[in-house]
C-alpha positions as CSV (number, residue, x, y, z in Angstrom):
1,M,50.2,75.7,97.2
2,Q,52.0,77.2,100.1
3,T,54.4,74.2,100.1
4,L,55.1,74.6,96.4
5,K,55.7,78.3,96.7
6,N,58.1,77.7,99.5
7,Y,59.9,75.1,97.3
8,K,60.2,77.5,94.4
9,L,61.6,80.2,96.6
10,W,64.0,77.7,98.1
11,F,65.1,76.5,94.6
12,L,65.4,80.1,93.3
13,G,67.5,80.9,96.3
14,L,69.7,77.9,95.7
15,T,70.1,78.8,92.0
16,L,71.2,82.3,92.9
17,V,73.7,81.0,95.4
18,T,75.1,78.6,92.9
19,I,75.4,81.3,90.2
20,S,76.9,83.8,92.6
21,F,79.4,81.5,94.3
22,P,82.2,81.9,91.7
23,T,81.8,85.7,91.9
24,L,81.8,85.6,95.7
25,A,84.9,83.4,95.7
26,T,86.6,85.8,93.3
27,N,85.7,88.8,95.5
28,L,87.1,87.0,98.5
29,E,90.4,86.4,96.7
30,I,90.5,90.0,95.6
31,D,89.8,91.1,99.2
32,S,92.5,88.8,100.5
33,I,95.0,90.3,98.0
34,N,94.0,93.8,98.9
35,R,94.3,93.0,102.6
36,E,97.8,91.7,102.1
37,S,98.7,94.8,100.0
38,V,97.4,97.0,102.8
39,I,99.4,95.1,105.4
40,T,102.5,95.3,103.3
41,S,102.0,99.0,102.7
42,Q,101.5,99.6,106.4
43,N,104.7,97.7,107.2
44,N,106.6,99.7,104.6
45,N,105.1,102.9,106.0
46,T,106.1,101.9,109.5
47,S,109.6,101.0,108.4
48,N,109.9,104.3,106.5
49,Q,108.6,106.3,109.5
50,Q,111.0,104.5,111.8
51,Q,113.9,105.5,109.4
52,L,112.7,109.1,109.3
53,D,112.4,109.1,113.1
54,R,116.0,107.8,113.5
55,Q,117.3,110.4,111.0
56,M,115.6,113.1,113.1
57,L,117.0,111.7,116.3
58,L,120.5,111.4,114.7
59,E,120.3,115.1,113.9
60,M,119.3,116.0,117.5
61,L,121.9,113.8,119.2
62,G,124.6,114.9,116.8
63,K,124.5,118.5,118.1
64,P,127.2,119.1,120.7
65,P,126.2,121.1,123.8
66,K,127.3,124.7,124.2
67,G,130.0,125.1,126.8
68,G,131.7,121.8,125.9
69,P,134.9,122.7,124.1
70,P,137.0,120.0,122.4
71,R,140.1,118.7,124.1
72,G,142.4,120.3,121.6
73,D,143.6,117.1,120.0
74,D,142.1,114.5,117.7
75,F,140.2,112.9,120.5
76,C,136.5,113.5,121.1
77,V,134.3,112.2,123.8
78,I,130.6,112.2,123.0
79,A,129.0,110.7,126.1
80,P,129.4,111.7,128.8
81,N,130.5,115.3,128.2
82,K,131.1,118.2,130.5
83,V,127.6,119.6,130.0
84,N,125.5,116.4,129.7
85,Y,126.7,114.2,132.6
86,L,123.6,112.9,134.3
87,S,122.6,109.2,133.7
88,W,119.4,107.4,134.5
89,S,121.0,104.1,133.8
90,E,123.4,102.6,136.3
91,N,125.3,101.0,133.5
92,P,126.1,104.1,131.3
93,L,127.6,103.8,127.9
94,F,130.8,105.6,127.1
95,I,131.4,106.6,123.5
96,W,134.2,108.5,121.9
97,Q,136.0,109.1,118.6
98,G,139.8,108.5,118.4
99,N,142.3,105.8,119.3
100,A,142.1,104.8,123.0
101,T,143.7,101.9,124.9
102,K,142.5,102.2,128.4
103,I,139.5,103.5,130.4
104,E,139.2,104.3,134.1
105,I,136.6,105.6,136.5
106,F,137.4,107.4,139.7
107,S,135.1,108.2,142.6
108,E,134.8,111.7,143.9
109,D,135.5,110.4,147.4
110,D,138.8,108.9,146.5
111,S,140.3,110.2,143.3
112,S,143.7,108.6,143.8
113,E,142.8,105.0,142.8
114,P,140.3,104.1,140.1
115,I,137.2,102.1,141.1
116,W,137.4,100.6,137.6
117,S,140.4,100.2,135.3
118,H,140.0,98.4,132.0
119,N,142.4,97.8,129.1
120,L,140.3,98.1,126.0
121,T,140.1,95.0,123.7
122,S,140.8,95.4,120.0
123,Q,137.1,95.2,119.3
124,E,136.3,97.9,121.9
125,Q,139.1,100.1,120.4
126,Q,137.6,99.6,116.9
127,Q,134.0,100.3,118.1
128,Q,135.1,103.3,120.2
129,R,132.6,102.6,122.9
130,I,132.0,100.5,126.0
131,S,129.4,100.1,128.7
132,Y,130.2,100.1,132.4
133,Q,131.1,96.5,133.2
134,R,131.5,95.6,136.8
135,E,129.6,93.7,139.4
136,T,129.6,96.6,141.7
137,T,127.0,99.1,140.5
138,L,127.6,102.8,140.4
139,E,125.9,104.5,143.4
140,P,123.1,107.0,142.7
141,D,123.5,110.7,143.4
142,K,127.3,110.3,143.4
143,I,129.8,112.0,141.1
144,Y,132.3,109.9,139.2
145,Y,135.1,110.9,136.8
146,L,135.7,109.2,133.5
147,V,139.2,109.0,132.1
148,I,139.9,107.7,128.6
149,Y,143.6,107.3,127.7
150,P,144.2,108.0,124.0
151,N,147.1,106.7,122.0
152,E,148.6,104.7,124.8
153,Q,149.0,107.7,127.1
154,T,149.6,106.9,130.7
155,E,148.8,110.4,132.1
156,I,146.0,112.8,131.4
157,L,145.3,116.4,132.3
158,A,143.0,117.1,135.2
159,E,140.7,119.1,132.9
160,D,140.2,116.1,130.7
161,R,138.6,114.1,133.4
162,I,134.9,114.0,132.6
163,P,132.4,114.0,135.5
164,F,129.2,112.1,135.4
165,K,126.5,111.2,137.9
166,I,123.9,108.5,138.3
167,M,120.4,110.0,139.0
168,P,119.4,109.9,142.7
169,I,116.6,107.6,143.7
170,D,113.8,110.1,144.1
171,E,110.4,111.0,142.7
172,Q,111.7,112.2,139.4
173,R,113.7,109.0,138.8
174,N,110.7,106.8,139.7
175,E,108.5,108.9,137.4
176,I,110.9,108.4,134.5
177,T,111.1,104.6,135.2
178,A,107.3,104.3,135.2
179,N,106.9,106.3,132.0
180,L,109.5,104.3,130.2
181,E,107.4,101.1,130.8
182,N,104.7,102.7,128.7
183,L,106.9,103.4,125.7
184,T,107.1,100.5,123.1
185,T,109.7,101.6,120.7
186,A,113.4,102.5,121.0
187,E,112.7,105.7,119.1
188,E,110.1,106.8,121.7
189,K,112.5,106.1,124.5
190,I,115.4,108.0,122.8
191,Y,113.2,111.1,122.4
192,Y,111.8,110.8,125.9
193,F,115.4,110.7,127.4
194,Y,116.3,113.7,125.2
195,E,113.3,115.7,126.3
196,K,114.3,115.0,129.9
197,N,117.9,116.3,129.3
198,L,119.2,112.8,129.8
199,Y,121.6,112.9,126.9
200,L,123.7,109.9,128.0
201,D,120.7,107.7,128.1
202,A,119.4,108.9,124.8
203,V,122.7,108.1,123.1
204,R,122.9,104.8,124.9
205,E,119.4,103.8,123.7
206,F,120.2,105.0,120.2
207,V,123.4,102.9,120.1
208,L,122.0,99.8,121.6
209,S,119.0,99.8,119.3
210,S,121.0,100.6,116.2
211,E,121.2,97.7,113.7
212,K,123.9,99.4,111.6
213,E,127.4,100.4,112.7
214,E,127.3,103.1,110.0
215,E,124.5,104.8,111.9
216,I,126.6,105.0,115.1
217,D,129.6,106.3,113.0
218,K,127.3,109.0,111.6
219,L,126.4,110.1,115.2
220,R,130.0,110.1,116.2
221,N,131.3,112.0,113.2
222,Q,128.5,114.5,113.2
223,F,128.9,115.3,116.9
224,C,132.7,115.6,116.8
225,Q,132.8,117.6,113.5
226,R,130.4,120.2,114.9
227,Q,132.2,120.4,118.2
228,A,135.5,121.1,116.4
229,N,133.8,123.9,114.5
230,N,132.4,125.5,117.6
């Protein structure tokens, strides 16, 4: 009797499993579809959030600093500028608005001869930006002067020389370097640089991480238009 009872229980269980299997399969398919929908929704939300973050960062970076008057012509330098001149990166990015043909960097120690003189290529002139390109790195805790020659000018006024400085190798720099390693997105790094008053590096990260030239143009136009209205 015990054996028969066990058999009936086994058969009943098998029947229930057989009857329930199509429903179980359907449920699994639905769960799979729902899971894909959730993942897609999460990806869309992440993309939307990233877009909102970059719009917010664009608004922040597009505000010119107080005390940085325009040059008085159609030429506008965004980074570096005479207020935000400190750079964590040893390969700073120089970005401007206007026609330029040549760029030079002078050392504070010897301002008569440039340590770097570069004739801008047609692409660089169109993009209106360039990163420091030289095998010799810029020395930390040393002041340099950026000179951008617009409209094929060969001379420039002394007050149009823009100073900038590479951060010294100290505890603060080491702390920033360590913290950057814990940041996973470009947007986090941009905001972090901005909070640390490292505008050059915030702009550099924004430009290098941008996938659209239009986004960089918006930054350039917003900064220079606001500066002209100061």
